[in-house]
C-alpha positions in Angstrom: -31.0 -31.4 -28.2 -31.8 -28.0 -28.6 -32.9 -27.5 -25.5 -29.5 -28.5 -24.4 -27.4 -26.3 -26.5 -28.9 -23.1 -25.0 -28.3 -24.5 -21.6 -24.8 -24.7 -22.5 -25.0 -21.0 -24.1 -26.3 -19.9 -21.0 -23.6 -22.3 -18.8 -21.3 -20.0 -20.9 -22.8 -16.4 -20.6 -23.2 -16.9 -16.6 -19.5 -18.4 -16.6 -18.1 -15.0 -18.5 -20.2 -13.4 -16.4 -19.0 -14.6 -13.0 -15.0 -14.7 -14.4 -15.6 -11.0 -15.2 -17.2 -9.9 -12.0 -14.2 -11.8 -10.0 -12.0 -10.0 -12.7 -13.2 -6.8 -11.5 -13.3 -7.5 -7.4 -10.1 -8.7 -8.0 -8.5 -5.3 -9.9 -10.8 -3.6 -7.5 -8.7 -4.8 -4.2 -5.6 -4.4 -5.8 -6.0 -1.1 -6.2 -7.7 -0.5 -3.1 -4.8 -2.5 -1.3 -2.4 0.3 -3.2 -4.7 3.3 -2.3 -4.0 2.1 2.0 -0.9 2.1 1.8 -0.3 5.1 -0.2 -2.4 7.2 2.2 -1.1 5.2 5.3 2.3 6.3 3.8 1.2 10.2 3.2 -0.3 10.3 7.3 2.7 8.5 8.8 5.1 10.9 6.5 3.2 14.3 6.9 0.6 14.0 10.1 2.4 12.3 12.7 5.6 14.6 12.5 3.8 17.5 13.6 1.8 15.8 16.3 4.3 13.6 18.0 2.6 10.9 20.4 0.0 10.9 17.7 -0.6 7.4 16.5 -4.6 6.8 17.6 -4.9 10.4 16.1 -3.2 9.7 12.9 -5.5 6.5 12.2 -8.4 8.4 13.2 -7.1 10.4 10.9 -6.3 8.3 8.3 -9.9 6.0 8.6 -11.8 9.7 8.5 -9.3 10.2 5.3 -10.0 6.9 3.8 -13.9 7.7 4.8 -14.1 10.9 2.7 -13.3 9.6 -0.3 -15.0 6.2 -0.1 -18.0 8.8 0.1 -17.6 11.1 -3.0 -15.5 8.6 -5.2 -18.5 6.2 -4.5 -21.8 9.5 -5.1 -19.7 10.0 -8.3 -19.8 7.2 -9.5 -23.5 6.7 -9.2 -23.8 10.1 -10.1 -22.1 9.1 -14.1 -24.1 5.2 -13.8 -27.3 7.4 -13.3 -26.4 9.4 -16.4 -25.5 6.6 -18.5 -28.6 5.2 -17.0 -27.3 2.0 -15.4 -29.5 0.9 -13.2 -27.5 -1.9 -11.3 
């Protein structure tokens, strides 16, 4: 009987861990989509008017901005995780 109780506890811990992972991923996706729309609007408002007929160029600038932000943010989070001793 003790084995079943330990097994149940393990199941509940894993369930909570998965729910936590899924919910943080969902919020991360929502934030990413919000930033995506914001950056696209900035490119449309400030870059496209100054470069008429440059749809491809504005998309390239947008892709470069998003890539640069992703690299910088990931780098900073990795440094913070290392400072705090987080291995995963």
